[in-house]
CHARMM-style PDB file with segment names, atoms N, HN, CA, C and O in Angstrom:
ATOM      1  N   MET     1      94.813 130.943 187.043  1.00  0.00      PROA
ATOM      2  CA  MET     1      93.299 131.074 185.870  1.00  0.00      PROA
ATOM      3  C   MET     1      92.239 130.760 187.041  1.00  0.00      PROA
ATOM      4  O   MET     1      91.026 130.958 186.976  1.00  0.00      PROA
ATOM      5  N   THR     2      92.815 130.334 187.907  1.00  0.00      PROA
ATOM      6  HN  THR     2      93.801 130.173 187.959  1.00  0.00      PROA
ATOM      7  CA  THR     2      91.461 130.522 188.803  1.00  0.00      PROA
ATOM      8  C   THR     2      90.882 131.785 190.356  1.00  0.00      PROA
ATOM      9  O   THR     2      90.023 131.918 191.228  1.00  0.00      PROA
ATOM     10  N   SER     3      92.610 132.671 189.554  1.00  0.00      PROA
ATOM     11  HN  SER     3      93.307 132.563 188.846  1.00  0.00      PROA
ATOM     12  CA  SER     3      91.516 133.974 190.091  1.00  0.00      PROA
ATOM     13  C   SER     3      90.770 133.398 189.327  1.00  0.00      PROA
ATOM     14  O   SER     3      90.128 132.358 189.472  1.00  0.00      PROA
ATOM     15  N   LEU     4      90.931 134.680 187.781  1.00  0.00      PROA
ATOM     16  HN  LEU     4      91.453 135.525 187.663  1.00  0.00      PROA
ATOM     17  CA  LEU     4      89.661 134.366 186.773  1.00  0.00      PROA
ATOM     18  C   LEU     4      88.408 133.800 186.986  1.00  0.00      PROA
ATOM     19  O   LEU     4      87.300 134.334 187.025  1.00  0.00      PROA
ATOM     20  N   GLU     5      88.813 132.419 187.141  1.00  0.00      PROA
ATOM     21  HN  GLU     5      89.714 131.986 187.109  1.00  0.00      PROA
ATOM     22  CA  GLU     5      87.598 131.435 187.619  1.00  0.00      PROA
ATOM     23  C   GLU     5      86.612 132.550 188.636  1.00  0.00      PROA
ATOM     24  O   GLU     5      85.517 133.014 188.319  1.00  0.00      PROA
ATOM     25  N   GLN     6      87.610 132.878 190.324  1.00  0.00      PROA
ATOM     26  HN  GLN     6      88.500 132.502 190.581  1.00  0.00      PROA
ATOM     27  CA  GLN     6      86.732 133.427 190.931  1.00  0.00      PROA
ATOM     28  C   GLN     6      86.211 134.460 190.403  1.00  0.00      PROA
ATOM     29  O   GLN     6      85.063 134.613 190.821  1.00  0.00      PROA
ATOM     30  N   GLN     7      86.654 135.550 189.388  1.00  0.00      PROA
ATOM     31  HN  GLN     7      87.586 135.427 189.049  1.00  0.00      PROA
ATOM     32  CA  GLN     7      86.060 136.667 189.748  1.00  0.00      PROA
ATOM     33  C   GLN     7      84.911 136.231 188.102  1.00  0.00      PROA
ATOM     34  O   GLN     7      84.169 137.189 187.881  1.00  0.00      PROA
ATOM     35  N   VAL     8      84.756 135.356 187.325  1.00  0.00      PROA
ATOM     36  HN  VAL     8      85.359 134.579 187.504  1.00  0.00      PROA
ATOM     37  CA  VAL     8      83.523 135.891 186.300  1.00  0.00      PROA
ATOM     38  C   VAL     8      82.505 135.170 187.153  1.00  0.00      PROA
ATOM     39  O   VAL     8      81.590 134.762 186.437  1.00  0.00      PROA
ATOM     40  N   GLY     9      82.367 134.921 188.198  1.00  0.00      PROA
ATOM     41  HN  GLY     9      83.110 135.252 188.779  1.00  0.00      PROA
ATOM     42  CA  GLY     9      81.773 133.570 188.537  1.00  0.00      PROA
ATOM     43  C   GLY     9      81.245 132.650 187.859  1.00  0.00      PROA
ATOM     44  O   GLY     9      82.030 131.884 187.301  1.00  0.00      PROA
ATOM     45  N   ASP    10      79.914 132.440 187.700  1.00  0.00      PROA
ATOM     46  HN  ASP    10      79.276 133.062 188.154  1.00  0.00      PROA
ATOM     47  CA  ASP    10      79.652 131.070 186.555  1.00  0.00      PROA
ATOM     48  C   ASP    10      79.520 131.568 185.246  1.00  0.00      PROA
ATOM     49  O   ASP    10      79.087 130.735 184.450  1.00  0.00      PROA
ATOM     50  N   ALA    11      79.780 132.741 184.767  1.00  0.00      PROA
ATOM     51  HN  ALA    11      80.132 133.418 185.413  1.00  0.00      PROA
ATOM     52  CA  ALA    11      79.336 133.352 182.940  1.00  0.00      PROA
ATOM     53  C   ALA    11      80.004 132.412 182.616  1.00  0.00      PROA
ATOM     54  O   ALA    11      79.834 132.109 181.435  1.00  0.00      PROA
ATOM     55  N   LEU    12      81.018 131.526 183.391  1.00  0.00      PROA
ATOM     56  HN  LEU    12      81.156 131.772 184.350  1.00  0.00      PROA
ATOM     57  CA  LEU    12      82.207 130.577 182.174  1.00  0.00      PROA
ATOM     58  C   LEU    12      82.304 129.283 183.162  1.00  0.00      PROA
ATOM     59  O   LEU    12      81.765 129.238 184.267  1.00  0.00      PROA
ATOM     60  N   LEU    13      82.996 128.353 182.646  1.00  0.00      PROA
ATOM     61  HN  LEU    13      83.435 128.390 181.747  1.00  0.00      PROA
ATOM     62  CA  LEU    13      83.033 126.991 183.375  1.00  0.00      PROA
ATOM     63  C   LEU    13      84.234 126.634 182.678  1.00  0.00      PROA
ATOM     64  O   LEU    13      84.708 126.894 181.572  1.00  0.00      PROA
ATOM     65  N   ARG    14      84.561 125.986 183.632  1.00  0.00      PROA
ATOM     66  HN  ARG    14      84.176 125.776 184.531  1.00  0.00      PROA
ATOM     67  CA  ARG    14      85.875 125.522 184.173  1.00  0.00      PROA
ATOM     68  C   ARG    14      86.073 123.527 183.690  1.00  0.00      PROA
ATOM     69  O   ARG    14      85.841 122.603 184.470  1.00  0.00      PROA
ATOM     70  N   CYS    15      86.431 123.421 182.585  1.00  0.00      PROA
ATOM     71  HN  CYS    15      86.619 124.171 181.952  1.00  0.00      PROA
ATOM     72  CA  CYS    15      86.013 122.504 181.576  1.00  0.00      PROA
ATOM     73  C   CYS    15      87.052 121.643 181.995  1.00  0.00      PROA
ATOM     74  O   CYS    15      86.641 120.505 182.219  1.00  0.00      PROA
ATOM     75  N   HSD    16      88.528 121.846 182.215  1.00  0.00      PROA
ATOM     76  HN  HSD    16      88.862 122.771 182.033  1.00  0.00      PROA
ATOM     77  CA  HSD    16      89.784 121.146 181.089  1.00  0.00      PROA
ATOM     78  C   HSD    16      91.104 122.516 182.265  1.00  0.00      PROA
ATOM     79  O   HSD    16      91.189 123.729 182.459  1.00  0.00      PROA
ATOM     80  N   ARG    17      91.523 121.784 182.515  1.00  0.00      PROA
ATOM     81  HN  ARG    17      91.455 120.799 182.358  1.00  0.00      PROA
ATOM     82  CA  ARG    17      92.838 122.709 183.475  1.00  0.00      PROA
ATOM     83  C   ARG    17      93.541 123.644 183.305  1.00  0.00      PROA
ATOM     84  O   ARG    17      94.211 124.387 184.021  1.00  0.00      PROA
ATOM     85  N   SER    18      93.163 123.465 181.467  1.00  0.00      PROA
ATOM     86  HN  SER    18      92.619 122.861 180.884  1.00  0.00      PROA
ATOM     87  CA  SER    18      93.719 125.285 180.264  1.00  0.00      PROA
ATOM     88  C   SER    18      92.291 124.994 180.127  1.00  0.00      PROA
ATOM     89  O   SER    18      92.124 123.874 179.645  1.00  0.00      PROA
ATOM     90  N   TYR    19      91.392 125.509 180.339  1.00  0.00      PROA
ATOM     91  HN  TYR    19      91.528 126.420 180.730  1.00  0.00      PROA
ATOM     92  CA  TYR    19      89.904 125.471 180.065  1.00  0.00      PROA
ATOM     93  C   TYR    19      88.924 126.432 180.419  1.00  0.00      PROA
ATOM     94  O   TYR    19      88.168 126.050 181.313  1.00  0.00      PROA
ATOM     95  N   LEU    20      88.760 127.350 180.059  1.00  0.00      PROA
ATOM     96  HN  LEU    20      89.374 127.660 179.334  1.00  0.00      PROA
ATOM     97  CA  LEU    20      87.329 128.215 180.475  1.00  0.00      PROA
ATOM     98  C   LEU    20      86.912 127.615 179.786  1.00  0.00      PROA
ATOM     99  O   LEU    20      87.604 126.677 179.392  1.00  0.00      PROA
ATOM    100  N   ILE    21      85.443 127.799 179.186  1.00  0.00      PROA
ATOM    101  HN  ILE    21      84.881 128.562 179.506  1.00  0.00      PROA
ATOM    102  CA  ILE    21      84.332 128.089 177.856  1.00  0.00      PROA
ATOM    103  C   ILE    21      83.375 129.147 178.656  1.00  0.00      PROA
ATOM    104  O   ILE    21      83.141 129.592 179.780  1.00  0.00      PROA
ATOM    105  N   ASN    22      83.048 129.222 177.493  1.00  0.00      PROA
ATOM    106  HN  ASN    22      83.238 128.861 176.580  1.00  0.00      PROA
ATOM    107  CA  ASN    22      81.663 130.605 177.588  1.00  0.00      PROA
ATOM    108  C   ASN    22      80.467 129.541 177.576  1.00  0.00      PROA
ATOM    109  O   ASN    22      80.075 129.493 176.410  1.00  0.00      PROA
ATOM    110  N   PRO    23      79.923 128.906 178.156  1.00  0.00      PROA
ATOM    111  CA  PRO    23      79.123 127.299 177.986  1.00  0.00      PROA
ATOM    112  C   PRO    23      77.573 127.454 177.355  1.00  0.00      PROA
ATOM    113  O   PRO    23      76.614 126.684 177.298  1.00  0.00      PROA
ATOM    114  N   LYS    24      77.925 129.548 176.681  1.00  0.00      PROA
ATOM    115  HN  LYS    24      78.703 130.174 176.727  1.00  0.00      PROA
ATOM    116  CA  LYS    24      76.322 129.862 175.752  1.00  0.00      PROA
ATOM    117  C   LYS    24      77.309 129.986 174.336  1.00  0.00      PROA
ATOM    118  O   LYS    24      77.502 130.758 173.397  1.00  0.00      PROA
ATOM    119  N   PHE    25      77.636 129.087 174.700  1.00  0.00      PROA
ATOM    120  HN  PHE    25      77.480 128.460 175.463  1.00  0.00      PROA
ATOM    121  CA  PHE    25      78.966 128.752 173.171  1.00  0.00      PROA
ATOM    122  C   PHE    25      79.174 127.536 172.567  1.00  0.00      PROA
ATOM    123  O   PHE    25      79.934 127.273 171.635  1.00  0.00      PROA
ATOM    124  N   VAL    26      78.377 126.764 173.226  1.00  0.00      PROA
ATOM    125  HN  VAL    26      77.760 126.977 173.984  1.00  0.00      PROA
ATOM    126  CA  VAL    26      78.179 124.764 173.015  1.00  0.00      PROA
ATOM    127  C   VAL    26      77.237 125.111 172.624  1.00  0.00      PROA
ATOM    128  O   VAL    26      76.313 125.821 173.022  1.00  0.00      PROA
ATOM    129  N   LYS    27      77.655 124.171 171.144  1.00  0.00      PROA
ATOM    130  HN  LYS    27      78.405 123.594 170.821  1.00  0.00      PROA
ATOM    131  CA  LYS    27      76.523 123.857 170.374  1.00  0.00      PROA
ATOM    132  C   LYS    27      76.326 122.565 171.224  1.00  0.00      PROA
ATOM    133  O   LYS    27      75.334 122.411 171.936  1.00  0.00      PROA
ATOM    134  N   ARG    28      77.281 121.685 171.116  1.00  0.00      PROA
ATOM    135  HN  ARG    28      78.087 121.810 170.538  1.00  0.00      PROA
ATOM    136  CA  ARG    28      77.173 120.366 171.899  1.00  0.00      PROA
ATOM    137  C   ARG    28      78.514 119.651 172.609  1.00  0.00      PROA
ATOM    138  O   ARG    28      79.694 119.984 172.716  1.00  0.00      PROA
ATOM    139  N   ILE    29      77.852 118.687 172.967  1.00  0.00      PROA
ATOM    140  HN  ILE    29      76.893 118.416 172.880  1.00  0.00      PROA
ATOM    141  CA  ILE    29      78.825 117.273 173.982  1.00  0.00      PROA
ATOM    142  C   ILE    29      78.591 116.623 173.420  1.00  0.00      PROA
ATOM    143  O   ILE    29      77.515 116.319 172.905  1.00  0.00      PROA
ATOM    144  N   ASP    30      80.339 115.905 173.326  1.00  0.00      PROA
ATOM    145  HN  ASP    30      81.213 116.151 173.744  1.00  0.00      PROA
ATOM    146  CA  ASP    30      80.618 114.948 171.483  1.00  0.00      PROA
ATOM    147  C   ASP    30      81.919 113.983 172.389  1.00  0.00      PROA
ATOM    148  O   ASP    30      83.145 114.061 172.305  1.00  0.00      PROA
ATOM    149  N   SER    31      81.289 113.346 173.001  1.00  0.00      PROA
ATOM    150  HN  SER    31      80.293 113.283 173.070  1.00  0.00      PROA
ATOM    151  CA  SER    31      81.616 112.200 174.070  1.00  0.00      PROA
ATOM    152  C   SER    31      82.737 112.954 175.100  1.00  0.00      PROA
ATOM    153  O   SER    31      82.659 112.989 176.328  1.00  0.00      PROA
ATOM    154  N   ASN    32      83.549 113.408 174.453  1.00  0.00      PROA
ATOM    155  HN  ASN    32      83.613 113.379 173.455  1.00  0.00      PROA
ATOM    156  CA  ASN    32      84.823 113.896 175.868  1.00  0.00      PROA
ATOM    157  C   ASN    32      85.090 115.405 174.728  1.00  0.00      PROA
ATOM    158  O   ASN    32      86.152 115.443 174.106  1.00  0.00      PROA
ATOM    159  N   ASP    33      84.449 116.125 174.615  1.00  0.00      PROA
ATOM    160  HN  ASP    33      83.586 116.094 175.120  1.00  0.00      PROA
ATOM    161  CA  ASP    33      84.223 117.061 174.087  1.00  0.00      PROA
ATOM    162  C   ASP    33      82.909 118.263 174.170  1.00  0.00      PROA
ATOM    163  O   ASP    33      81.700 118.034 174.208  1.00  0.00      PROA
ATOM    164  N   PHE    34      83.369 119.127 174.176  1.00  0.00      PROA
ATOM    165  HN  PHE    34      84.351 119.313 174.145  1.00  0.00      PROA
ATOM    166  CA  PHE    34      82.133 120.209 174.225  1.00  0.00      PROA
ATOM    167  C   PHE    34      82.837 121.027 172.528  1.00  0.00      PROA
ATOM    168  O   PHE    34      83.892 121.655 172.435  1.00  0.00      PROA
ATOM    169  N   VAL    35      82.018 120.784 171.603  1.00  0.00      PROA
ATOM    170  HN  VAL    35      81.161 120.273 171.678  1.00  0.00      PROA
ATOM    171  CA  VAL    35      82.115 121.310 170.233  1.00  0.00      PROA
ATOM    172  C   VAL    35      81.053 122.960 170.598  1.00  0.00      PROA
ATOM    173  O   VAL    35      79.969 123.388 170.995  1.00  0.00      PROA
ATOM    174  N   LEU    36      81.746 123.147 170.336  1.00  0.00      PROA
ATOM    175  HN  LEU    36      82.627 122.799 170.014  1.00  0.00      PROA
ATOM    176  CA  LEU    36      80.923 125.436 169.316  1.00  0.00      PROA
ATOM    177  C   LEU    36      80.635 125.485 169.085  1.00  0.00      PROA
ATOM    178  O   LEU    36      79.818 124.635 168.730  1.00  0.00      PROA
ATOM    179  N   THR    37      80.707 126.751 168.747  1.00  0.00      PROA
ATOM    180  HN  THR    37      81.371 127.441 169.034  1.00  0.00      PROA
ATOM    181  CA  THR    37      78.738 127.567 167.657  1.00  0.00      PROA
ATOM    182  C   THR    37      80.358 127.569 165.600  1.00  0.00      PROA
ATOM    183  O   THR    37      80.545 127.534 164.384  1.00  0.00      PROA
ATOM    184  N   THR    38      80.877 127.645 167.026  1.00  0.00      PROA
ATOM    185  HN  THR    38      80.725 127.674 168.014  1.00  0.00      PROA
ATOM    186  CA  THR    38      82.575 128.328 166.286  1.00  0.00      PROA
ATOM    187  C   THR    38      83.019 126.742 165.449  1.00  0.00      PROA
ATOM    188  O   THR    38      83.514 126.921 164.336  1.00  0.00      PROA
ATOM    189  N   GLY    39      82.871 125.169 165.919  1.00  0.00      PROA
ATOM    190  HN  GLY    39      82.468 125.023 166.822  1.00  0.00      PROA
ATOM    191  CA  GLY    39      83.191 124.040 165.188  1.00  0.00      PROA
ATOM    192  C   GLY    39      84.174 124.167 166.125  1.00  0.00      PROA
ATOM    193  O   GLY    39      84.859 124.263 165.107  1.00  0.00      PROA
ATOM    194  N   GLU    40      84.817 124.249 166.897  1.00  0.00      PROA
ATOM    195  HN  GLU    40      84.260 124.171 167.724  1.00  0.00      PROA
ATOM    196  CA  GLU    40      85.593 123.511 167.636  1.00  0.00      PROA
ATOM    197  C   GLU    40      85.580 123.559 169.177  1.00  0.00      PROA
ATOM    198  O   GLU    40      84.916 124.126 170.044  1.00  0.00      PROA
ATOM    199  N   ARG    41      86.871 122.495 169.104  1.00  0.00      PROA
ATOM    200  HN  ARG    41      87.411 122.034 168.399  1.00  0.00      PROA
ATOM    201  CA  ARG    41      86.421 121.116 170.195  1.00  0.00      PROA
ATOM    202  C   ARG    41      87.379 121.408 171.177  1.00  0.00      PROA
ATOM    203  O   ARG    41      88.568 121.710 171.069  1.00  0.00      PROA
ATOM    204  N   ILE    42      86.291 121.193 172.643  1.00  0.00      PROA
ATOM    205  HN  ILE    42      85.326 120.948 172.731  1.00  0.00      PROA
ATOM    206  CA  ILE    42      87.284 122.222 173.768  1.00  0.00      PROA
ATOM    207  C   ILE    42      87.390 120.850 174.728  1.00  0.00      PROA
ATOM    208  O   ILE    42      86.469 120.755 175.539  1.00  0.00      PROA
ATOM    209  N   PRO    43      88.441 119.718 174.750  1.00  0.00      PROA
ATOM    210  CA  PRO    43      88.379 118.676 175.502  1.00  0.00      PROA
ATOM    211  C   PRO    43      87.144 118.402 177.489  1.00  0.00      PROA
ATOM    212  O   PRO    43      86.591 119.300 178.123  1.00  0.00      PROA
ATOM    213  N   ILE    44      87.166 117.328 177.722  1.00  0.00      PROA
ATOM    214  HN  ILE    44      87.616 116.598 177.206  1.00  0.00      PROA
ATOM    215  CA  ILE    44      86.101 118.092 179.058  1.00  0.00      PROA
ATOM    216  C   ILE    44      87.320 117.087 179.983  1.00  0.00      PROA
ATOM    217  O   ILE    44      87.940 116.080 179.645  1.00  0.00      PROA
ATOM    218  N   ARG    45      87.314 117.636 180.868  1.00  0.00      PROA
ATOM    219  HN  ARG    45      86.810 118.454 181.143  1.00  0.00      PROA
ATOM    220  CA  ARG    45      88.858 116.791 181.375  1.00  0.00      PROA
ATOM    221  C   ARG    45      88.087 115.592 182.128  1.00  0.00      PROA
ATOM    222  O   ARG    45      86.971 115.596 182.646  1.00  0.00      PROA
ATOM    223  N   ILE    46      89.294 114.297 181.992  1.00  0.00      PROA
ATOM    224  HN  ILE    46      90.201 114.294 181.571  1.00  0.00      PROA
ATOM    225  CA  ILE    46      88.576 113.333 182.092  1.00  0.00      PROA
ATOM    226  C   ILE    46      87.889 112.327 183.841  1.00  0.00      PROA
ATOM    227  O   ILE    46      87.092 111.413 184.054  1.00  0.00      PROA
ATOM    228  N   ASN    47      88.927 113.340 184.818  1.00  0.00      PROA
ATOM    229  HN  ASN    47      89.575 114.082 184.645  1.00  0.00      PROA
ATOM    230  CA  ASN    47      88.177 113.104 186.504  1.00  0.00      PROA
ATOM    231  C   ASN    47      87.730 113.817 186.558  1.00  0.00      PROA
ATOM    232  O   ASN    47      88.642 114.607 186.313  1.00  0.00      PROA
ATOM    233  N   GLY    48      86.583 114.627 186.757  1.00  0.00      PROA
ATOM    234  HN  GLY    48      85.843 113.985 186.956  1.00  0.00      PROA
ATOM    235  CA  GLY    48      85.908 114.722 186.285  1.00  0.00      PROA
ATOM    236  C   GLY    48      84.747 115.518 186.061  1.00  0.00      PROA
ATOM    237  O   GLY    48      84.355 116.520 186.659  1.00  0.00      PROA
ATOM    238  N   ARG    49      84.249 114.871 185.057  1.00  0.00      PROA
ATOM    239  HN  ARG    49      84.568 114.057 184.572  1.00  0.00      PROA
ATOM    240  CA  ARG    49      83.607 114.328 183.874  1.00  0.00      PROA
ATOM    241  C   ARG    49      81.800 114.121 184.116  1.00  0.00      PROA
ATOM    242  O   ARG    49      81.173 113.975 183.067  1.00  0.00      PROA
ATOM    243  N   LYS    50      81.670 114.118 184.323  1.00  0.00      PROA
ATOM    244  HN  LYS    50      82.179 114.237 185.176  1.00  0.00      PROA
ATOM    245  CA  LYS    50      79.997 113.540 185.614  1.00  0.00      PROA
ATOM    246  C   LYS    50      79.864 114.993 186.012  1.00  0.00      PROA
ATOM    247  O   LYS    50      78.881 115.535 185.507  1.00  0.00      PROA
ATOM    248  N   SER    51      80.909 116.066 187.106  1.00  0.00      PROA
ATOM    249  HN  SER    51      81.708 115.625 187.515  1.00  0.00      PROA
ATOM    250  CA  SER    51      80.847 117.070 187.220  1.00  0.00      PROA
ATOM    251  C   SER    51      80.472 118.052 186.349  1.00  0.00      PROA
ATOM    252  O   SER    51      79.319 118.241 185.960  1.00  0.00      PROA
ATOM    253  N   THR    52      81.406 118.654 186.051  1.00  0.00      PROA
ATOM    254  HN  THR    52      82.343 118.500 186.367  1.00  0.00      PROA
ATOM    255  CA  THR    52      81.790 119.324 184.661  1.00  0.00      PROA
ATOM    256  C   THR    52      81.002 119.374 183.739  1.00  0.00      PROA
ATOM    257  O   THR    52      81.052 120.310 182.941  1.00  0.00      PROA
ATOM    258  N   ILE    53      79.703 117.956 183.582  1.00  0.00      PROA
ATOM    259  HN  ILE    53      79.663 117.195 184.229  1.00  0.00      PROA
ATOM    260  CA  ILE    53      79.036 118.308 182.491  1.00  0.00      PROA
ATOM    261  C   ILE    53      77.499 117.769 182.942  1.00  0.00      PROA
ATOM    262  O   ILE    53      76.665 117.083 182.352  1.00  0.00      PROA
ATOM    263  N   SER    54      77.523 118.387 184.224  1.00  0.00      PROA
ATOM    264  HN  SER    54      78.201 118.945 184.704  1.00  0.00      PROA
ATOM    265  CA  SER    54      75.606 118.497 184.851  1.00  0.00      PROA
ATOM    266  C   SER    54      76.247 119.697 184.909  1.00  0.00      PROA
ATOM    267  O   SER    54      75.921 120.446 183.989  1.00  0.00      PROA
ATOM    268  N   GLN    55      77.428 120.349 186.035  1.00  0.00      PROA
ATOM    269  HN  GLN    55      77.694 119.740 186.783  1.00  0.00      PROA
ATOM    270  CA  GLN    55      77.493 121.493 185.348  1.00  0.00      PROA
ATOM    271  C   GLN    55      77.450 122.686 184.975  1.00  0.00      PROA
ATOM    272  O   GLN    55      77.418 123.800 185.497  1.00  0.00      PROA
ATOM    273  N   TYR    56      77.457 122.033 183.487  1.00  0.00      PROA
ATOM    274  HN  TYR    56      77.482 121.128 183.063  1.00  0.00      PROA
ATOM    275  CA  TYR    56      77.075 122.417 182.309  1.00  0.00      PROA
ATOM    276  C   TYR    56      75.885 122.588 182.534  1.00  0.00      PROA
ATOM    277  O   TYR    56      75.424 123.712 182.732  1.00  0.00      PROA
ATOM    278  N   HSD    57      74.871 121.049 182.548  1.00  0.00      PROA
ATOM    279  HN  HSD    57      75.246 120.136 182.387  1.00  0.00      PROA
ATOM    280  CA  HSD    57      73.561 121.332 182.641  1.00  0.00      PROA
ATOM    281  C   HSD    57      72.885 122.144 183.223  1.00  0.00      PROA
ATOM    282  O   HSD    57      72.199 122.986 182.644  1.00  0.00      PROA
ATOM    283  N   ASP    58      72.990 121.997 184.642  1.00  0.00      PROA
ATOM    284  HN  ASP    58      73.547 121.312 185.112  1.00  0.00      PROA
ATOM    285  CA  ASP    58      73.114 122.845 185.574  1.00  0.00      PROA
ATOM    286  C   ASP    58      72.667 124.926 184.731  1.00  0.00      PROA
ATOM    287  O   ASP    58      71.571 125.486 184.723  1.00  0.00      PROA
ATOM    288  N   TRP    59      73.829 125.386 184.263  1.00  0.00      PROA
ATOM    289  HN  TRP    59      74.719 124.931 184.269  1.00  0.00      PROA
ATOM    290  CA  TRP    59      73.674 125.887 183.730  1.00  0.00      PROA
ATOM    291  C   TRP    59      72.523 127.044 182.713  1.00  0.00      PROA
ATOM    292  O   TRP    59      72.174 128.224 182.703  1.00  0.00      PROA
ATOM    293  N   ILE    60      72.264 125.655 181.888  1.00  0.00      PROA
ATOM    294  HN  ILE    60      72.548 124.696 181.896  1.00  0.00      PROA
ATOM    295  CA  ILE    60      72.165 125.330 180.961  1.00  0.00      PROA
ATOM    296  C   ILE    60      70.780 126.190 181.567  1.00  0.00      PROA
ATOM    297  O   ILE    60      70.729 127.419 181.545  1.00  0.00      PROA
ATOM    298  N   MET    61      69.106 124.864 182.390  1.00  0.00      PROA
ATOM    299  HN  MET    61      69.148 123.865 182.408  1.00  0.00      PROA
ATOM    300  CA  MET    61      69.257 125.650 183.652  1.00  0.00      PROA
ATOM    301  C   MET    61      68.557 126.641 183.332  1.00  0.00      PROA
ATOM    302  O   MET    61      67.595 126.926 182.619  1.00  0.00      PROA
ATOM    303  N   ARG    62      69.682 127.359 184.430  1.00  0.00      PROA
ATOM    304  HN  ARG    62      70.464 127.128 185.009  1.00  0.00      PROA
ATOM    305  CA  ARG    62      69.400 128.724 185.261  1.00  0.00      PROA
ATOM    306  C   ARG    62      69.601 130.129 184.214  1.00  0.00      PROA
ATOM    307  O   ARG    62      69.352 131.322 184.384  1.00  0.00      PROA
ATOM    308  N   HSD    63      70.226 129.276 182.964  1.00  0.00      PROA
ATOM    309  HN  HSD    63      70.428 128.306 182.826  1.00  0.00      PROA
ATOM    310  CA  HSD    63      69.985 130.778 182.061  1.00  0.00      PROA
ATOM    311  C   HSD    63      69.073 130.381 181.007  1.00  0.00      PROA
ATOM    312  O   HSD    63      69.208 130.630 179.809  1.00  0.00      PROA
ATOM    313  N   MET    64      68.352 129.890 181.433  1.00  0.00      PROA
ATOM    314  HN  MET    64      68.243 129.688 182.406  1.00  0.00      PROA
ATOM    315  CA  MET    64      67.334 129.039 179.707  1.00  0.00      PROA
ATOM    316  C   MET    64      66.674 130.496 179.358  1.00  0.00      PROA
ATOM    317  O   MET    64      66.582 130.514 178.131  1.00  0.00      PROA
ATOM    318  N   ASP    65      66.311 131.392 179.748  1.00  0.00      PROA
ATOM    319  HN  ASP    65      66.386 131.377 180.745  1.00  0.00      PROA
ATOM    320  CA  ASP    65      66.079 132.204 179.316  1.00  0.00      PROA
ATOM    321  C   ASP    65      66.704 133.379 178.359  1.00  0.00      PROA
ATOM    322  O   ASP    65      66.321 133.855 177.290  1.00  0.00      PROA
ATOM    323  N   LYS    66      67.548 133.575 178.994  1.00  0.00      PROA
ATOM    324  HN  LYS    66      67.858 133.189 179.863  1.00  0.00      PROA
ATOM    325  CA  LYS    66      68.550 133.854 178.623  1.00  0.00      PROA
ATOM    326  C   LYS    66      69.230 133.296 177.261  1.00  0.00      PROA
ATOM    327  O   LYS    66      70.033 133.906 176.555  1.00  0.00      PROA
ATOM    328  N   VAL    67      68.567 131.606 177.001  1.00  0.00      PROA
ATOM    329  HN  VAL    67      67.915 131.110 177.574  1.00  0.00      PROA
ATOM    330  CA  VAL    67      69.483 131.258 175.644  1.00  0.00      PROA
ATOM    331  C   VAL    67      69.081 131.451 175.009  1.00  0.00      PROA
ATOM    332  O   VAL    67      69.712 131.924 174.064  1.00  0.00      PROA
ATOM    333  N   ALA    68      67.712 131.282 174.909  1.00  0.00      PROA
ATOM    334  HN  ALA    68      67.199 130.898 175.676  1.00  0.00      PROA
ATOM    335  CA  ALA    68      66.375 131.453 174.275  1.00  0.00      PROA
ATOM    336  C   ALA    68      66.803 132.876 172.923  1.00  0.00      PROA
ATOM    337  O   ALA    68      66.563 133.028 171.726  1.00  0.00      PROA
ATOM    338  N   ASP    69      67.579 133.709 174.066  1.00  0.00      PROA
ATOM    339  HN  ASP    69      67.774 133.585 175.038  1.00  0.00      PROA
ATOM    340  CA  ASP    69      66.465 135.421 172.867  1.00  0.00      PROA
ATOM    341  C   ASP    69      68.870 135.460 171.557  1.00  0.00      PROA
ATOM    342  OT1 ASP    69      69.057 136.252 170.633  1.00  0.00      PROA
TER     343      ASP     69
END
């Protein structure tokens, strides 16, 4: 998983030890989960939750013009 994460750079976000998500498909954050545009709920790790959510917000700011398309 770490190798894949390094290969894709910031295209994917590691939100849990078992999950990498594409932030552009996140519809909202609902307490302990990212809710994707498909309705699927992906858990956000407990240790490092604030950091993960901060990384997501940083990703949004870096890609804001692309997300609006």
